[in-house]
C-alpha positions in Angstrom: 8.2 18.8 -2.0 7.8 18.1 1.7 9.7 15.5 3.7 7.7 13.1 5.9 8.7 11.5 9.1 7.9 8.4 11.1 9.4 6.8 14.1 9.7 3.3 15.5 11.0 2.2 18.9 11.7 -1.5 19.7 12.4 -2.7 23.3 13.8 -6.2 23.9 14.8 -9.1 21.8 13.0 -10.1 18.6 10.6 -12.7 19.9 9.7 -11.2 23.3 10.2 -7.5 22.7 7.6 -5.0 21.7 7.6 -1.6 20.0 5.6 1.4 18.9 5.4 3.2 15.6 4.2 6.7 15.0 3.8 9.2 12.2 5.5 12.5 12.5 2.1 14.2 11.8 0.7 12.6 15.0 -2.1 11.0 12.9 -1.1 7.5 14.0 0.6 5.7 16.9 0.4 2.0 17.4 2.0 -1.0 19.0 3.7 -3.9 17.2 5.3 -7.1 18.2 6.8 -10.4 16.9 3.3 -11.9 17.1 1.6 -9.0 15.3 4.2 -9.3 12.5 4.9 -13.0 12.1 1.8 -14.6 13.7 -1.7 -13.4 14.4 -1.1 -11.1 17.4 -2.7 -7.8 18.4 -1.2 -4.6 17.0 0.1 -3.5 13.6 3.2 -4.3 11.6 5.5 -2.7 9.0 3.8 -4.6 6.2 0.3 -3.3 7.1 1.7 0.2 7.1 3.4 -0.3 3.7 0.1 -1.7 2.4 -1.8 1.4 3.6 0.8 3.7 2.1 0.6 1.8 -1.2 -3.2 1.9 -1.3 -3.3 5.6 -0.6 -0.6 6.4 -3.1 -2.1 4.3 -5.8 -5.7 5.6 -5.4 -4.3 9.2 -5.7 -2.1 8.4 -8.7 -5.0 6.7 -10.6 -7.3 9.6 -9.8 -4.7 12.1 -11.1 -4.1 10.1 -14.3 -7.9 9.8 -14.9 -8.4 13.5 -14.5 -5.4 14.3 -16.7 -7.0 12.1 -19.4 -10.3 14.0 -19.2 -12.3 11.7 -16.9 -14.0 12.7 -13.6 -13.5 9.9 -11.1 -16.2 9.6 -8.6 -14.3 7.2 -6.4 -11.2 4.9 -6.4 -10.9 2.4 -3.6 -7.8 0.3 -3.2 -7.2 -2.6 -0.8 -3.8 -4.2 -0.6 -2.5 -7.6 0.4 1.2 -7.6 1.4 2.9 -11.0 1.2 5.6 -11.5 3.8 7.4 -14.8 3.0 10.7 -16.6 3.8 13.2 -16.2 1.0 16.6 -17.9 1.4 16.0 -18.1 5.2 15.0 -14.5 5.7 11.6 -12.8 5.7 10.9 -10.7 2.6 8.0 -8.8 1.1 7.6 -10.7 -2.1 4.3 -9.5 -3.6 1.8 -6.8 -3.1 -1.7 -7.2 -4.5 -3.6 -4.0 -5.4 -7.3 -4.7 -5.5 -9.0 -1.6 -7.0 -12.6 -0.7 -7.5 -13.4 2.6 -9.2 -16.5 4.5 -10.3 -15.6 6.6 -13.4 -18.3 7.9 -15.7 -17.9 7.6 -19.4 -14.8 5.5 -19.5 -14.4 2.3 -21.5 -12.8 -0.8 -19.9 -9.6 -0.8 -22.1 -8.8 2.9 -21.3 -9.5 2.2 -17.6 -7.2 -0.8 -17.5 -4.4 1.1 -19.3 -4.6 4.0 -16.9 -4.8 1.6 -13.9 -1.7 -0.2 -15.1 0.1 3.1 -15.6 -0.7 4.3 -12.1 0.6 1.0 -10.7 4.0 1.7 -12.4 4.2 5.4 -11.6 2.9 5.9 -8.1 5.8 6.9 -5.9 5.3 4.0 -3.5 5.3 1.5 -6.3 8.6 3.0 -7.5 10.0 2.7 -4.0 9.1 -1.0 -3.9 10.9 -1.7 -7.1 12.0 -5.2 -6.2 8.5 -6.4 -5.2 6.1 -8.1 -7.5 3.1 -5.8 -7.7 -0.1 -7.4 -9.0 -3.1 -5.4 -10.1 -6.8 -6.3 -10.2 -8.8 -3.3 -11.3 -12.5 -3.3 -11.6 -15.0 -0.6 -12.7 -18.2 -0.3 -10.8 -21.4 1.5 -11.7 
């Protein structure tokens, strides 16, 4: 299996500094700051990138599980909400909400929910985030 790389550089102190993050593939490079992470400033933040990674991983995992179970998914779309909260005086990611809509012909709701839950537990990013409460809201569309 391949190894993936990313890089972050931070200049200055926490509140007044600024940084950049980039993917080793060159597909993304962006700025981040105290304001973009802990307030409503311009730029990205680590939590947004974790959310994107989790959404992508989950969508692929569910699609794979559906195909393995004999279903042909037309689409799986996952939006995430990553909760950064203070815990014992320190910021911590406490919860990630996976909000999924999927179009899968010929599947019943119970089977879909079982497969959706299994993908939540088994996608590599979910496994990496073992200490985080991961909530799932999965909905079939026509």
